[in-house]
Each structure stands twice: as structure tokens, then as C-alpha cells.
N, C-alpha and C positions, 0 to 999 in steps of 0.2 A: 619716261620709259617705264617707270614702275607701275603707273596706272594702266598703261597698255598691256603690260605683262599680266596684271591682275585681271583685266577685262577679258583677255584671250585665254587665261588659264595656263600661262607659260611660266615655267620655273626658272629657266636659265637664260642668260644673255646670248649664249651660243645658239640656243633654239630660236630665239628672236631673230638673230642674224640669218639663220637658215631660212626662216619664213620670209623675211624680206628678200632674200636672194631668189627664192622660188617665185615670188610675185614679180620680181624684175625680169627674170628670164622667160617667164610665161607670156608676158605681153609681147615681147619681141618675137618669140617663137610662134605665137598665134598669128601675127601678121605675116611672118615668113611662110608658115604652113598654109595660110589661106591663099597666097598668091597663085599657086598652080590651080586651085579649085576655081578661083575667080576668073582665071584665064580660060579654063575649061568651059565655063558657062558664059564666056564672052562678056563678062561684066567689067568694062573699063570706062574711064572718064570720057573718052572721045564719043561714046554713044549717047551722052547726055548733053543737050545743047546749052551753050553758054548764054544764049540770048535771054533766057529767063533764069531768075534766081532759083526757081524750083528744080531745074535740071540738076544743078550741082548738089542741092540739098537732098534730092531723091537718091542720087548716086551714093552719097555718104551714108544715108539711112540704110540703104540696101547693103552696102559694104560692112557697116558695123553690125547689122543684124545677121550677117553670115559669119563674121569673125567671132562674135560673142559666144556661140556654142562651142566653137573650136577652142577658145580661151578657157571655157569652163572645163572641158575635157582635159586639156593640157595641164590645168592647174592641179587637178587631182592626180594626174600621172606624175608630174614633177614632184608633187608633195609625197607621193609614194616612194619615188626614187631617192628622195632625200630623207626618208624616215619620218615624215610628218603627215602621213595619210590620215590619221585620226583628226588632226586639226583641220586639214583642208576638206575632208569629207563633211565634217560638222559645219564648216564655213559654206560649203556648197548647199547643204540641206537648208541652212538658214536663208541663203539667197533665193533658192527655188521657192521656198515658202513665201517669201516676200513678194515674189513675182506671180504668186497665185498658182504655182505648179507643184505644190506640195502633195497633191493627190496622186502624183505619179511616183512618189517615194514609197519605199516599203514601210510598213507600220513599225513604230518604235517598240522595242522589246522592253517590258517592264522588269525591274530587278526584284 
């Protein structure tokens, strides 16, 4: 745990527990929050035939690609609610840059 705290720049074990808690509730909440949207756009498993392997794979690829942005938004929101906005915003910026979406982020302010 010490290496993880150093890597993430966390000072206390309590802060680490809060961060783990935010990660855990965000995953469940993203799937729960995505259900009404998936129903609204009529994306359900029955629409993809079982006869081919690609039907199920395509369904899950679409489902994950819809849930992923919801997860990212909720992660920052829950981070803010639990007083860890700075950590999660930095986490999001790093992830967006790795995905090649860093150009959509505001420029970094120099000190």
C-alpha cells in the first residue's frame, strides 16, 4: 500500500480508502445509470442474433462503449462528492491523454 500511496500522491490511509470506495461505487452506478439510456435507444441483447459469435461480441462492445463515458463522468462527480476531486480530475486527464483525447482538455496552467 505504501508504494500505491506514493505513486498516487496520497498522504493518508483514510484518503486511500475513500478513493477505493469511489472507484467501487462508480462502477455499479455507471451500469445502473446506463440501463435507462440503453433501454431508450433499444439496445438489448435480444436484438443481436446468437447464431454468430459476432452478434454477442458486437452487443457487448456497444454496451461498454456507451457505459464508459458515463463511468468517467460519474467518477469525477463521486470524487468531488467525497472530497477527492483533485485526485480524480488528474486521473481523468491522464486517462484522456492516453486515449488520444488530450486535445479536448484545457491547457495546463504554469506556476
